[in-house]
C-alpha angles and dihedrals in degrees: 000000000000094000091055090050091053092049092046090052091048091052091053091046090054095046094048091040088062090047091049092051090052091053091045091057090056105033105020100044102024103023095234104157098220107178092165099067090126089067094066091042088055094047091055091047097048096040094051093042095050093049093046092049087051089056104265119140119261094250092052091052091047093051093048090048090053093047095047092047089050092047093051089045088057093047093049092043096056096068101019100053091059086070128083126247106285095037091048089052091052094048095049092045089052092049091054092052094045090053092049090052089049090055089046096052105033095081093165089067108026103021088245119240091350089068131203115306132189097032105180115252112215114251092349095137092049099047100032106158093024094050097107090053091050094048092047090054092046093050092049091049088057090045092053091047092050091046093049092045092050092048090050091052096047093049091051127086087259091058093045089054090050091054090047089053089052093051099041119352094177091057092050090049090049089057089059102260119140097233093182091060091051092050093049091051095051091045090055092049092048092048092050090050090051087054089058092054091046093053092048089049094051095048092046099054093031091217134073133176134174093258089068090066105059119142088257088078090060091050090049089057090047088054090053090053096046095046095040097047128279115242092018117099095198087050095055090048088053088050091051089050093051097045095045091047089054095042094050098033103051091067089073095054092088089060090064106028139014106227094169092243133095113257091232091056091044090053092054091048093050094047091046092052091047091051092051093047093050093048091050102039108016109024092163089065131225092316115024126218116279109235114217117216111214 
């Protein structure tokens, strides 16, 4: 049904829009090269799913997922954020892969490669045929909250300091600011926000497994940020819309034309070409960063 496809696509846009905003806080506004974003997405998904399967309410699982993602963000930030760009990227990428292997091998907790099935979907039995509409609205409520919260942060003195750290960390440090403390705080906030998107993802599809959390997911979110517009929250949401539209829309091409190529491969080719073109000719993305004049 076409309406269900539209709602499904909107749900994924909302979920990945939240994840893209969380990455934008770290990488776009503060230039923290987090290549392990998928790890905090996975923590939120598994924590919320495990608690819900054990009988906890959806909101309880969501809150625990947020808190655990924030806690692991803090633990990773303490050693990793003392490193410079490329080393930070390697450490966060490694953490994401270590966590995925943990979920894969600790069968007593995560059911290993078989994954967690039957994750409860909030109010599913009550809403039934209207469930997709409900979930779309709920996801976009969370997206709006995360967007408003991020905008509030970045327009505050805290956010201005983050952008100053991005532009010239040594100068900010010379003025007496503890730049490490600022970076840890924004990393925790970004990790907690990733936990929200992970929980929403898990409860929507009602099944998660370790092979859903490969590093490629992180790079997909980076693509959303780069194409949409780094350091612009509306831009990264636009990037999430474009990438999810392509990822979920190209599968229908074979119903209308035989191009002699698998839709999944065609999707990767199209997104890759788009990324190259944006980097070369429009590096500021769809919506460029708004410069604030003080």
